[in-house]
DRENPA-933468 format. One record per residue (C-alpha): x, y, z. Coordinates in steps of 0.5 Angstrom, whole numbers. Layout:
BEGIN
<r east="X" north="Y" up="Z"/>
...
//
This chain:
BEGIN
<r east="181" north="168" up="317"/>
<r east="185" north="164" up="322"/>
<r east="191" north="162" up="322"/>
<r east="189" north="155" up="321"/>
<r east="187" north="156" up="313"/>
<r east="195" north="158" up="312"/>
<r east="196" north="150" up="314"/>
<r east="197" north="145" up="308"/>
<r east="191" north="142" up="305"/>
<r east="195" north="135" up="307"/>
<r east="194" north="138" up="315"/>
<r east="186" north="138" up="314"/>
<r east="181" north="134" up="315"/>
<r east="178" north="129" up="309"/>
<r east="172" north="132" up="307"/>
<r east="169" north="125" up="309"/>
<r east="172" north="122" up="314"/>
<r east="167" north="121" up="320"/>
<r east="166" north="125" up="326"/>
<r east="161" north="126" up="332"/>
<r east="157" north="131" up="334"/>
<r east="157" north="136" up="340"/>
<r east="158" north="132" up="346"/>
<r east="154" north="133" up="351"/>
<r east="147" north="131" up="351"/>
<r east="144" north="126" up="355"/>
<r east="140" north="119" up="351"/>
<r east="132" north="119" up="353"/>
<r east="129" north="113" up="355"/>
<r east="122" north="116" up="352"/>
<r east="121" north="121" up="346"/>
<r east="119" north="127" up="351"/>
<r east="112" north="129" up="351"/>
<r east="109" north="133" up="345"/>
<r east="113" north="138" up="342"/>
<r east="119" north="136" up="337"/>
<r east="124" north="138" up="342"/>
<r east="131" north="134" up="342"/>
<r east="137" north="135" up="344"/>
<r east="143" north="140" up="340"/>
<r east="147" north="135" up="340"/>
<r east="147" north="127" up="337"/>
<r east="150" north="121" up="339"/>
<r east="150" north="119" up="331"/>
<r east="156" north="118" up="327"/>
<r east="157" north="123" up="321"/>
<r east="162" north="124" up="315"/>
<r east="165" north="130" up="314"/>
<r east="166" north="132" up="308"/>
<r east="155" north="135" up="305"/>
<r east="112" north="152" up="310"/>
<r east="107" north="154" up="308"/>
<r east="108" north="161" up="307"/>
<r east="109" north="165" up="300"/>
<r east="110" north="172" up="303"/>
<r east="117" north="176" up="301"/>
<r east="122" north="177" up="306"/>
<r east="124" north="185" up="307"/>
<r east="128" north="187" up="302"/>
<r east="136" north="187" up="302"/>
<r east="141" north="190" up="298"/>
<r east="142" north="188" up="291"/>
<r east="147" north="184" up="292"/>
<r east="149" north="179" up="297"/>
<r east="154" north="181" up="302"/>
<r east="161" north="178" up="303"/>
<r east="163" north="175" up="308"/>
<r east="167" north="181" up="311"/>
<r east="160" north="184" up="311"/>
<r east="161" north="189" up="304"/>
<r east="156" north="189" up="298"/>
<r east="159" north="186" up="292"/>
<r east="158" north="184" up="285"/>
<r east="165" north="181" up="284"/>
<r east="163" north="175" up="280"/>
<r east="167" north="168" up="281"/>
<r east="169" north="169" up="289"/>
<r east="168" north="163" up="292"/>
<r east="161" north="163" up="296"/>
<r east="159" north="159" up="304"/>
<r east="152" north="159" up="307"/>
<r east="153" north="157" up="314"/>
<r east="146" north="154" up="317"/>
<r east="144" north="155" up="325"/>
<r east="139" north="149" up="326"/>
<r east="136" north="147" up="333"/>
<r east="134" north="154" up="333"/>
<r east="127" north="155" up="338"/>
<r east="129" north="152" up="344"/>
<r east="133" north="158" up="347"/>
<r east="129" north="165" up="346"/>
<r east="136" north="168" up="349"/>
<r east="141" north="164" up="345"/>
<r east="136" north="165" up="339"/>
<r east="136" north="173" up="340"/>
<r east="144" north="174" up="340"/>
<r east="144" north="169" up="334"/>
<r east="139" north="174" up="330"/>
<r east="143" north="180" up="332"/>
<r east="149" north="178" up="328"/>
<r east="150" north="182" up="322"/>
<r east="153" north="175" up="319"/>
<r east="148" north="173" up="313"/>
<r east="146" north="167" up="317"/>
<r east="141" north="162" up="314"/>
<r east="136" north="160" up="321"/>
<r east="133" north="152" up="322"/>
<r east="128" north="152" up="327"/>
<r east="125" north="146" up="330"/>
<r east="117" north="145" up="329"/>
<r east="115" north="144" up="336"/>
<r east="120" north="148" up="339"/>
<r east="117" north="153" up="344"/>
<r east="120" north="159" up="341"/>
<r east="119" north="158" up="334"/>
<r east="114" north="162" up="332"/>
<r east="117" north="168" up="335"/>
<r east="124" north="168" up="333"/>
<r east="122" north="165" up="326"/>
<r east="119" north="171" up="325"/>
<r east="125" north="176" up="328"/>
<r east="129" north="172" up="323"/>
<r east="124" north="174" up="318"/>
<r east="124" north="181" up="320"/>
<r east="131" north="182" up="320"/>
<r east="131" north="179" up="312"/>
<r east="135" north="172" up="314"/>
<r east="133" north="166" up="311"/>
<r east="128" north="161" up="314"/>
<r east="128" north="153" up="314"/>
<r east="124" north="148" up="318"/>
<r east="128" north="142" up="320"/>
<r east="125" north="137" up="320"/>
<r east="125" north="131" up="325"/>
<r east="127" north="124" up="322"/>
<r east="128" north="118" up="325"/>
<r east="135" north="116" up="327"/>
<r east="140" north="110" up="327"/>
<r east="141" north="110" up="335"/>
<r east="134" north="109" up="339"/>
<r east="138" north="112" up="344"/>
<r east="135" north="119" up="342"/>
<r east="129" north="121" up="340"/>
<r east="128" north="125" up="335"/>
<r east="120" north="128" up="338"/>
<r east="114" north="125" up="338"/>
<r east="112" north="127" up="331"/>
<r east="118" north="126" up="328"/>
<r east="118" north="122" up="321"/>
<r east="119" north="114" up="321"/>
<r east="120" north="109" up="315"/>
<r east="115" north="105" up="318"/>
<r east="110" north="112" up="317"/>
<r east="105" north="111" up="311"/>
<r east="105" north="115" up="306"/>
<r east="99" north="119" up="308"/>
<r east="102" north="119" up="315"/>
<r east="108" north="122" up="312"/>
<r east="104" north="127" up="308"/>
<r east="101" north="129" up="315"/>
<r east="106" north="130" up="319"/>
<r east="111" north="133" up="314"/>
<r east="104" north="138" up="313"/>
<r east="104" north="140" up="319"/>
<r east="111" north="142" up="321"/>
<r east="111" north="146" up="315"/>
<r east="105" north="151" up="318"/>
<r east="109" north="150" up="326"/>
<r east="115" north="155" up="323"/>
<r east="112" north="162" up="319"/>
<r east="116" north="164" up="313"/>
<r east="120" north="158" up="311"/>
<r east="122" north="158" up="304"/>
<r east="126" north="151" up="305"/>
<r east="127" north="145" up="310"/>
<r east="133" north="141" up="312"/>
<r east="132" north="134" up="316"/>
<r east="134" north="134" up="324"/>
<r east="138" north="127" up="326"/>
<r east="135" north="123" up="320"/>
<r east="141" north="117" up="319"/>
<r east="135" north="112" up="318"/>
<r east="130" north="116" up="315"/>
<r east="134" north="119" up="309"/>
<r east="137" north="113" up="307"/>
<r east="130" north="111" up="306"/>
<r east="129" north="112" up="299"/>
<r east="121" north="111" up="299"/>
<r east="121" north="116" up="305"/>
<r east="125" north="121" up="301"/>
<r east="121" north="121" up="296"/>
<r east="113" north="122" up="300"/>
<r east="118" north="128" up="304"/>
<r east="120" north="131" up="298"/>
<r east="114" north="130" up="294"/>
<r east="110" north="135" up="299"/>
<r east="116" north="140" up="298"/>
<r east="116" north="140" up="292"/>
<r east="107" north="141" up="292"/>
<r east="109" north="147" up="296"/>
<r east="116" north="151" up="292"/>
<r east="120" north="149" up="298"/>
<r east="127" north="148" up="297"/>
<r east="132" north="142" up="301"/>
<r east="138" north="142" up="304"/>
<r east="140" north="134" up="307"/>
<r east="144" north="135" up="313"/>
<r east="148" north="128" up="311"/>
<r east="147" north="125" up="318"/>
<r east="149" north="119" up="313"/>
<r east="153" north="118" up="307"/>
<r east="148" north="113" up="305"/>
<r east="143" north="119" up="304"/>
<r east="138" north="118" up="298"/>
<r east="136" north="125" up="300"/>
<r east="139" north="130" up="295"/>
<r east="139" north="124" up="289"/>
<r east="132" north="124" up="290"/>
<r east="131" north="132" up="290"/>
<r east="135" north="132" up="283"/>
<r east="130" north="126" up="281"/>
<r east="124" north="131" up="283"/>
<r east="127" north="137" up="281"/>
<r east="126" north="140" up="288"/>
<r east="132" north="146" up="288"/>
<r east="136" north="143" up="294"/>
<r east="144" north="142" up="296"/>
<r east="147" north="139" up="302"/>
<r east="152" north="140" up="308"/>
<r east="159" north="139" up="308"/>
<r east="162" north="141" up="314"/>
<r east="159" north="141" up="321"/>
<r east="162" north="146" up="326"/>
<r east="160" north="145" up="333"/>
<r east="162" north="138" up="333"/>
<r east="167" north="141" up="339"/>
<r east="164" north="145" up="342"/>
<r east="170" north="150" up="344"/>
<r east="171" north="156" up="340"/>
<r east="178" north="154" up="338"/>
<r east="175" north="148" up="334"/>
<r east="170" north="151" up="331"/>
<r east="175" north="156" up="328"/>
<r east="178" north="150" up="325"/>
<r east="172" north="148" up="322"/>
<r east="170" north="155" up="319"/>
<r east="177" north="155" up="317"/>
<r east="176" north="149" up="313"/>
<r east="169" north="151" up="311"/>
<r east="173" north="156" up="307"/>
<r east="178" north="152" up="305"/>
<r east="172" north="147" up="301"/>
<r east="169" north="153" up="299"/>
<r east="176" north="156" up="295"/>
<r east="176" north="149" up="292"/>
<r east="170" north="147" up="290"/>
<r east="166" north="155" up="289"/>
<r east="162" north="153" up="294"/>
<r east="160" north="150" up="301"/>
<r east="155" north="149" up="307"/>
<r east="156" north="148" up="314"/>
<r east="152" north="147" up="320"/>
<r east="152" north="150" up="327"/>
<r east="147" north="151" up="333"/>
<r east="145" north="156" up="337"/>
<r east="150" north="156" up="343"/>
<r east="156" north="160" up="347"/>
<r east="162" north="157" up="343"/>
<r east="158" north="157" up="336"/>
<r east="157" north="165" up="337"/>
<r east="164" north="166" up="340"/>
<r east="167" north="162" up="334"/>
<r east="162" north="167" up="329"/>
<r east="165" north="173" up="334"/>
<r east="172" north="171" up="333"/>
<r east="174" north="168" up="327"/>
<r east="168" north="167" up="323"/>
<r east="165" north="170" up="317"/>
<r east="168" north="177" up="318"/>
<r east="174" north="175" up="318"/>
<r east="173" north="170" up="312"/>
<r east="176" north="175" up="307"/>
<r east="174" north="175" up="299"/>
<r east="169" north="169" up="301"/>
<r east="161" north="171" up="299"/>
<r east="157" north="168" up="306"/>
<r east="150" north="167" up="302"/>
<r east="143" north="164" up="304"/>
<r east="144" north="157" up="303"/>
<r east="138" north="158" up="298"/>
<r east="143" north="161" up="293"/>
<r east="147" north="154" up="293"/>
<r east="140" north="150" up="292"/>
<r east="140" north="148" up="285"/>
//
């Protein structure tokens, strides 16, 4: 781990302190035509702390690798999962992340131009594939895509949209929400989405883009395997800041036994993973996010 992990707990940001996703995206006056592709970075405030395919991924080792790349059967080690969101927009950058030896989880936007190709590559590499379900944000300046889930959608509309988006991502075994600060607070809407997921034996990761999200609680009531995001890793797109967030993720895992981080496929995130990422997190197991669902 980097030196930041050795700092005192008092020097770390509170898990519930508000933070912003990476700066750099530009608000759009209207949703983009057709595809569910949206900026990697959003304007929403976030609390920092939380397909239809039934094919089996290529076999892995019988044991999860540790974060430093070694096979391990050691019980009781803290576990972290790192999800790379917004996959499918950038073919070159997506391939770079898929070539990393780290046991990352990849979440693909259903309508992004390279989703099917990259999701297939992720599957062949033995990585866990998620559908990054676009949902309505509170800030109307930001478009989650023309086919995103909205609280005004009918029950049938939510089902149709959800099924269509699940079918667009090959080999997906679970989902997490893209944006969604308004929609995930809508209990009935989340119930309808999670009902579809349950029918298909998919799990749900609450990206936790609002402290009022009903996602995890609703999943628990429906007995849908679920977990939540704890740390956004690249709110600030500099390798040093991302390294600090990776240290926070490891610290939280040591405190509570596990932690989930979310990042995005950008050069700063790639550099940080190479510089201070999982291979430097000794005695912490890097696992698929599916392992942390219950």
